[in-house]
N, CA and C atoms as an extended XYZ file, in Angstrom:
324
Properties=species:S:1:pos:R:3:atomname:S:1:resname:S:1:resid:I:1 pbc="F F F"
N       -12.515       85.987       68.895 N   MET     1
C       -13.265       86.890       69.493 CA  MET     1
C       -14.383       85.364       70.009 C   MET     1
N       -14.931       85.318       71.262 N   ILE     2
C       -15.639       85.792       71.556 CA  ILE     2
C       -16.841       85.355       70.999 C   ILE     2
N       -18.314       84.443       70.362 N   ASP     3
C       -19.193       84.929       70.010 CA  ASP     3
C       -20.239       84.199       71.525 C   ASP     3
N       -20.557       85.503       72.886 N   LEU     4
C       -21.300       85.747       73.760 CA  LEU     4
C       -22.821       85.465       73.122 C   LEU     4
N       -23.474       85.524       71.962 N   GLU     5
C       -24.615       85.207       71.579 CA  GLU     5
C       -25.077       83.967       71.324 C   GLU     5
N       -24.124       82.893       70.937 N   THR     6
C       -23.924       82.212       71.042 CA  THR     6
C       -23.755       81.160       71.972 C   THR     6
N       -23.085       81.715       73.198 N   MET     7
C       -22.842       80.697       74.106 CA  MET     7
C       -23.752       80.570       74.928 C   MET     7
N       -24.026       78.975       75.681 N   PRO     8
C       -25.371       78.805       76.517 CA  PRO     8
C       -25.097       79.387       77.759 C   PRO     8
N       -25.982       80.235       78.073 N   LEU     9
C       -26.327       80.592       79.503 CA  LEU     9
C       -25.462       80.320       81.332 C   LEU     9
N       -24.970       79.165       80.678 N   PRO    10
C       -24.194       78.684       82.305 CA  PRO    10
C       -22.692       78.641       81.821 C   PRO    10
N       -22.381       78.565       80.793 N   GLU    11
C       -21.535       78.798       79.657 CA  GLU    11
C       -20.849       80.580       79.578 C   GLU    11
N       -22.033       81.439       79.910 N   LEU    12
C       -22.034       82.695       80.511 CA  LEU    12
C       -21.864       83.173       81.396 C   LEU    12
N       -22.346       82.900       82.508 N   ARG    13
C       -22.439       82.563       84.074 CA  ARG    13
C       -20.854       81.893       84.140 C   ARG    13
N       -20.300       81.058       83.723 N   THR    14
C       -18.599       80.210       84.053 CA  THR    14
C       -18.035       81.404       83.819 C   THR    14
N       -17.804       82.300       82.891 N   LEU    15
C       -16.999       83.522       82.234 CA  LEU    15
C       -17.624       84.354       83.305 C   LEU    15
N       -18.294       84.733       83.265 N   ARG    16
C       -18.267       86.048       84.221 CA  ARG    16
C       -18.084       86.506       85.583 C   ARG    16
N       -18.072       84.732       86.280 N   ALA    17
C       -16.935       84.768       87.024 CA  ALA    17
C       -15.691       85.193       87.011 C   ALA    17
N       -15.350       83.994       86.218 N   GLN    18
C       -13.823       84.712       85.564 CA  GLN    18
C       -13.438       85.575       86.120 C   GLN    18
N       -14.442       86.255       85.230 N   ILE    19
C       -13.910       88.095       84.545 CA  ILE    19
C       -13.839       89.136       85.950 C   ILE    19
N       -15.092       88.490       87.301 N   GLU    20
C       -15.370       89.256       87.545 CA  GLU    20
C       -13.737       88.393       88.538 C   GLU    20
N       -13.802       87.234       88.920 N   ALA    21
C       -11.766       87.264       89.773 CA  ALA    21
C       -11.111       88.069       88.992 C   ALA    21
N       -10.778       88.350       87.834 N   GLU    22
C        -8.945       88.201       87.367 CA  GLU    22
C        -9.396       89.925       87.831 C   GLU    22
N       -10.824       90.901       87.681 N   ILE    23
C       -10.928       92.283       87.927 CA  ILE    23
C       -10.880       92.502       89.606 C   ILE    23
N       -11.042       91.620       90.184 N   ARG    24
C       -10.699       91.526       92.140 CA  ARG    24
C        -9.056       91.299       92.148 C   ARG    24
N        -7.933       90.093       91.268 N   ARG    25
C        -7.892       90.446       91.392 CA  ARG    25
C        -6.642       91.814       90.844 C   ARG    25
N        -6.606       92.193       89.766 N   ARG    26
C        -6.487       93.192       89.161 CA  ARG    26
C        -6.594       94.531       90.504 C   ARG    26
N        -7.231       94.253       90.575 N   GLY    27
C        -7.346       95.580       91.693 CA  GLY    27
C        -6.976       96.108       93.287 C   GLY    27
N        -6.826       94.565       93.229 N   SER    28
C        -5.661       94.584       94.806 CA  SER    28
C        -4.509       94.630       94.242 C   SER    28
N        -3.973       93.690       93.289 N   ALA    29
C        -2.666       94.625       92.769 CA  ALA    29
C        -2.166       95.747       92.346 C   ALA    29
N        -3.387       96.303       92.080 N   THR    30
C        -3.630       97.906       92.691 CA  THR    30
C        -3.550       98.800       93.379 C   THR    30
N        -4.183       98.269       94.399 N   GLN    31
C        -4.054       98.600       95.457 CA  GLN    31
C        -2.778       98.084       96.420 C   GLN    31
N        -1.889       96.907       96.240 N   ARG    32
C        -0.768       96.945       97.260 CA  ARG    32
C         0.433       97.624       96.471 C   ARG    32
N        -0.257       98.222       95.029 N   LEU    33
C         1.151       98.846       94.071 CA  LEU    33
C         0.960      100.169       95.009 C   LEU    33
N        -0.151      100.838       95.271 N   ILE    34
C        -0.478      102.400       95.994 CA  ILE    34
C         0.093      102.546       96.756 C   ILE    34
N        -0.224      100.843       97.981 N   LYS    35
C         0.708      101.748       98.851 CA  LYS    35
C         1.562      101.123       99.667 C   LYS    35
N         2.656      100.949       98.212 N   ARG    36
C         3.476      100.689       98.219 CA  ARG    36
C         4.337      102.348       97.790 C   ARG    36
N         3.635      103.098       96.868 N   VAL    37
C         4.846      104.501       96.740 CA  VAL    37
C         3.738      105.333       98.072 C   VAL    37
N         2.859      105.289       97.662 N   GLN    38
C         1.908      106.241       99.423 CA  GLN    38
C         3.775      105.540      100.050 C   GLN    38
N         4.090      104.837      101.134 N   LYS    39
C         4.778      104.577      101.924 CA  LYS    39
C         6.633      104.735      101.557 C   LYS    39
N         7.071      104.774      100.228 N   LEU    40
C         8.068      105.119       99.368 CA  LEU    40
C         7.935      106.649       99.485 C   LEU    40
N         7.017      107.181       99.238 N   ALA    41
C         6.512      108.830       99.374 CA  ALA    41
C         6.654      109.837      101.162 C   ALA    41
N         6.113      108.089      101.757 N   ALA    42
C         6.042      109.031      103.108 CA  ALA    42
C         7.464      108.743      103.535 C   ALA    42
N         8.653      107.870      103.072 N   ASP    43
C         9.809      107.871      103.841 CA  ASP    43
C        10.733      109.143      103.021 C   ASP    43
N        10.328      109.656      102.044 N   GLN    44
C        11.154      110.169      101.575 CA  GLN    44
C         9.864      112.074      102.222 C   GLN    44
N         9.398      111.977      102.893 N   GLY    45
C         8.996      113.666      103.449 CA  GLY    45
C         7.665      113.585      102.445 C   GLY    45
N         7.383      112.870      101.622 N   LEU    46
C         5.808      113.774      100.851 CA  LEU    46
C         4.576      112.841      100.770 C   LEU    46
N         3.782      113.161      100.716 N   SER    47
C         2.094      113.230      100.130 CA  SER    47
C         2.527      112.000       99.395 C   SER    47
N         1.465      111.419       98.713 N   LEU    48
C         1.054      110.727       97.992 CA  LEU    48
C         0.425      111.704       96.479 C   LEU    48
N        -0.050      112.771       97.131 N   ASN    49
C        -0.186      113.697       96.538 CA  ASN    49
C         0.638      114.439       95.982 C   ASN    49
N         1.998      115.063       96.261 N   GLU    50
C         2.385      115.516       96.353 CA  GLU    50
C         3.456      115.311       95.368 C   GLU    50
N         3.961      113.600       95.768 N   LEU    51
C         4.457      112.738       95.234 CA  LEU    51
C         3.395      112.906       93.472 C   LEU    51
N         2.720      112.849       93.071 N   LEU    52
C         2.139      112.751       91.968 CA  LEU    52
C         1.844      114.440       91.210 C   LEU    52
N         1.422      115.512       92.163 N   THR    53
C         2.003      116.842       91.666 CA  THR    53
C         3.483      116.952       90.470 C   THR    53
N         3.951      116.663       91.514 N   VAL    54
C         5.430      117.581       91.115 CA  VAL    54
C         5.521      116.545       90.398 C   VAL    54
N         5.797      115.178       90.023 N   ALA    55
C         5.586      114.260       89.034 CA  ALA    55
C         4.894      114.583       87.334 C   ALA    55
N         3.501      114.916       87.416 N   GLY    56
C         2.139      115.807       86.752 CA  GLY    56
C         2.903      116.228       86.522 C   GLY    56
N         3.898      117.185       86.863 N   SER    57
C         4.139      119.256       86.815 CA  SER    57
C         4.662      118.976       85.164 C   SER    57
N         4.706      120.272       84.661 N   SER    58
C         5.618      119.872       83.249 CA  SER    58
C         6.969      120.927       83.579 C   SER    58
N         6.951      121.653       85.010 N   ASP    59
C         8.025      122.201       85.156 CA  ASP    59
C         9.331      121.351       85.621 C   ASP    59
N        10.228      121.572       85.458 N   GLU    60
C        11.176      121.284       86.416 CA  GLU    60
C        11.675      120.880       87.491 C   GLU    60
N        11.996      119.860       88.313 N   ILE    61
C        11.686      120.084       90.129 CA  ILE    61
C        13.139      120.853       89.545 C   ILE    61
N        12.720      121.780       90.432 N   PRO    62
C        13.931      122.606       91.298 CA  PRO    62
C        15.879      122.422       91.104 C   PRO    62
N        16.748      122.559       90.419 N   THR    63
C        17.575      121.135       90.673 CA  THR    63
C        18.117      121.750       92.168 C   THR    63
N        18.857      120.484       92.922 N   VAL    64
C        19.076      120.314       94.172 CA  VAL    64
C        20.964      120.349       94.247 C   VAL    64
N        21.399      120.153       93.925 N   SER    65
C        22.902      119.891       93.954 CA  SER    65
C        23.772      118.658       95.010 C   SER    65
N        24.035      117.970       94.624 N   ARG    66
C        24.116      116.786       95.351 CA  ARG    66
C        25.461      116.832       95.964 C   ARG    66
N        26.036      118.034       95.408 N   SER    67
C        27.824      117.873       95.009 CA  SER    67
C        28.040      119.157       96.718 C   SER    67
N        26.941      119.751       97.084 N   GLY    68
C        27.223      121.072       97.458 CA  GLY    68
C        27.487      121.878       96.087 C   GLY    68
N        27.805      122.024       94.726 N   THR    69
C        28.469      123.415       93.763 CA  THR    69
C        27.500      123.962       94.330 C   THR    69
N        27.643      124.668       94.068 N   ALA    70
C        26.351      126.388       93.652 CA  ALA    70
C        26.179      126.066       92.741 C   ALA    70
N        25.159      126.976       92.879 N   ILE    71
C        24.211      127.434       91.958 CA  ILE    71
C        25.024      128.445       90.652 C   ILE    71
N        24.852      128.334       89.941 N   LYS    72
C        25.357      129.263       89.434 CA  LYS    72
C        25.125      130.258       88.264 C   LYS    72
N        23.405      129.464       87.478 N   TYR    73
C        22.403      130.256       86.241 CA  TYR    73
C        20.634      130.402       87.404 C   TYR    73
N        19.711      131.060       87.883 N   ARG    74
C        18.854      130.824       87.793 CA  ARG    74
C        17.676      131.807       86.576 C   ARG    74
N        17.168      130.253       86.555 N   ASN    75
C        16.020      130.486       85.562 CA  ASN    75
C        15.714      132.081       86.498 C   ASN    75
N        14.826      132.997       85.239 N   PRO    76
C        14.268      134.345       85.304 CA  PRO    76
C        12.823      134.394       85.907 C   PRO    76
N        11.830      132.954       85.184 N   VAL    77
C        10.912      133.267       84.975 CA  VAL    77
C        10.302      132.315       86.296 C   VAL    77
N        10.876      130.851       86.582 N   ASN    78
C        10.790      130.570       88.080 CA  ASN    78
C        12.257      131.027       88.579 C   ASN    78
N        12.660      131.996       89.656 N   PRO    79
C        13.456      131.392       89.814 CA  PRO    79
C        14.407      130.218       91.658 C   PRO    79
N        12.765      129.427       91.304 N   ALA    80
C        12.973      127.979       92.132 CA  ALA    80
C        14.344      127.345       91.702 C   ALA    80
N        14.647      126.834       89.852 N   GLN    81
C        14.983      126.702       89.346 CA  GLN    81
C        16.013      127.445       89.023 C   GLN    81
N        17.567      126.099       88.872 N   GLY    82
C        18.385      126.853       89.535 CA  GLY    82
C        19.738      125.644       88.080 C   GLY    82
N        20.919      125.797       88.108 N   TRP    83
C        22.030      125.261       87.062 CA  TRP    83
C        23.442      125.327       87.461 C   TRP    83
N        24.033      124.819       88.715 N   THR    84
C        25.467      124.610       88.289 CA  THR    84
C        26.184      124.708       87.335 C   THR    84
N        25.992      124.376       86.048 N   GLY    85
C        26.760      125.365       85.129 CA  GLY    85
C        27.165      123.388       85.141 C   GLY    85
N        26.810      122.428       86.193 N   HIS    86
C        27.653      121.341       84.946 CA  HIS    86
C        26.415      120.200       84.788 C   HIS    86
N        27.131      119.649       83.646 N   GLY    87
C        26.060      118.322       83.027 CA  GLY    87
C        25.487      118.612       81.574 C   GLY    87
N        24.511      117.953       81.305 N   ARG    88
C        23.897      118.644       81.389 CA  ARG    88
C        23.249      119.786       80.999 C   ARG    88
N        22.880      120.718       80.454 N   LYS    89
C        21.882      122.260       80.241 CA  LYS    89
C        19.817      122.000       80.572 C   LYS    89
N        19.838      122.352       82.030 N   PRO    90
C        18.041      122.215       81.916 CA  PRO    90
C        17.406      122.891       81.117 C   PRO    90
N        16.250      122.358       80.488 N   GLY    91
C        14.983      122.619       79.583 CA  GLY    91
C        15.313      124.076       79.285 C   GLY    91
N        14.861      124.159       79.732 N   TRP    92
C        14.423      125.982       80.912 CA  TRP    92
C        15.887      126.739       80.200 C   TRP    92
N        17.222      126.944       80.507 N   VAL    93
C        17.538      127.276       79.628 CA  VAL    93
C        18.480      126.858       78.576 C   VAL    93
N        17.570      125.503       78.009 N   ILE    94
C        17.922      125.981       76.586 CA  ILE    94
C        17.342      126.608       75.299 C   ILE    94
N        16.433      126.483       76.391 N   ASP    95
C        14.650      127.361       75.825 CA  ASP    95
C        16.022      128.894       75.650 C   ASP    95
N        16.102      129.057       76.747 N   TYR    96
C        16.439      130.486       76.868 CA  TYR    96
C        16.631      131.245       76.121 C   TYR    96
N        18.439      130.110       75.816 N   LEU    97
C        19.314      130.158       74.531 CA  LEU    97
C        18.495      130.320       72.995 C   LEU    97
N        18.214      129.309       73.012 N   ALA    98
C        17.439      129.482       71.536 CA  ALA    98
C        15.923      130.338       70.955 C   ALA    98
N        15.768      131.731       72.268 N   ASN    99
C        15.268      132.392       71.794 CA  ASN    99
C        16.540      134.042       72.483 C   ASN    99
N        17.255      133.385       72.105 N   GLY   100
C        18.486      135.066       71.642 CA  GLY   100
C        18.800      135.212       73.190 C   GLY   100
N        18.910      134.977       74.280 N   GLY   101
C        19.461      134.847       75.520 CA  GLY   101
C        20.639      134.501       75.385 C   GLY   101
N        21.355      134.828       76.937 N   THR   102
C        23.021      134.940       77.420 CA  THR   102
C        22.982      134.500       78.572 C   THR   102
N        23.656      133.073       77.977 N   LEU   103
C        24.206      132.533       80.123 CA  LEU   103
C        24.881      133.831       80.976 C   LEU   103
N        25.167      134.300       80.652 N   ASP   104
C        25.659      135.952       81.110 CA  ASP   104
C        24.189      136.866       82.135 C   ASP   104
N        23.736      136.646       81.064 N   LYS   105
C        21.911      137.502       81.457 CA  LYS   105
C        21.273      136.406       83.149 C   LYS   105
N        21.699      134.685       82.813 N   LEU   106
C        20.777      134.017       83.764 CA  LEU   106
C        22.219      133.970       85.002 C   LEU   106
N        23.488      134.169       84.838 N   ALA   107
C        24.216      133.849       86.467 CA  ALA   107
C        23.897      134.666       87.563 C   ALA   107
N        24.282      134.015       88.576 N   VAL   108
C        23.758      134.298       89.936 CA  VAL   108
C        24.707      135.480       89.767 C   VAL   108
């Protein structure tokens, strides 16, 4: 660890300049990354805030069927969430079944 108390003043100034340059460098890299993510979001028709809201949400993103398979089951708490019955069960289905529910009651 650097002992700043015993370091001569010219060395402290040099160190400060190096630290400030590194902070600026990292800040500009962060800004470039933010701009890249904003562009990617815009290409998908989303703002960065919308993207962050979805990413930070504890709710699952509504299921969109890529193959055109119809939704067979709906979340009774959040009807925007659906499941085709194929693939891994979503968390809301697992929770519903763990609380004594049946798939028949979720059927559309």
